[in-house]
C-alpha positions in Angstrom: 13.5 -42.3 -9.0 14.3 -40.6 -12.2 17.8 -40.9 -13.9 19.4 -38.0 -15.4 21.0 -39.2 -18.7 24.4 -37.3 -18.9 25.3 -35.1 -22.1 28.8 -35.4 -23.6 30.7 -32.9 -25.2 33.3 -33.6 -28.0 36.1 -30.8 -28.0 37.1 -31.6 -31.5 33.8 -31.6 -33.6 32.6 -28.5 -30.8 29.4 -29.7 -30.1 27.2 -32.1 -27.8 27.1 -35.8 -28.2 24.0 -37.3 -26.9 24.8 -41.1 -27.6 28.3 -41.5 -27.2 30.3 -44.8 -28.0 32.4 -46.4 -24.7 35.3 -48.8 -25.0 34.6 -52.1 -23.8 38.2 -52.4 -22.4 38.8 -49.0 -20.7 35.5 -47.4 -20.5 36.9 -44.3 -22.0 33.6 -42.3 -23.5 34.3 -41.3 -27.0 33.0 -39.3 -30.0 30.9 -41.4 -32.8 31.9 -39.2 -35.5 35.7 -38.7 -34.6 36.6 -41.0 -32.1 38.4 -38.3 -29.7 37.5 -38.7 -26.0 34.5 -36.5 -24.6 34.3 -34.5 -21.7 31.2 -34.3 -19.4 29.0 -31.6 -20.4 28.2 -31.1 -16.5 31.9 -30.5 -15.9 32.1 -27.7 -18.5 29.0 -25.7 -17.5 27.9 -26.4 -20.8 23.9 -27.9 -21.3 
């Protein structure tokens, strides 16, 4: 069974983020560069 690795997009940096950070308290997915919340590239039709 193959698992698909999800790609994330940072609206502040305007780029794809392959390895985001995940908050241990709230499980938010954030950008390693600027700390903004990321959006799923699948939801944006990107990637």
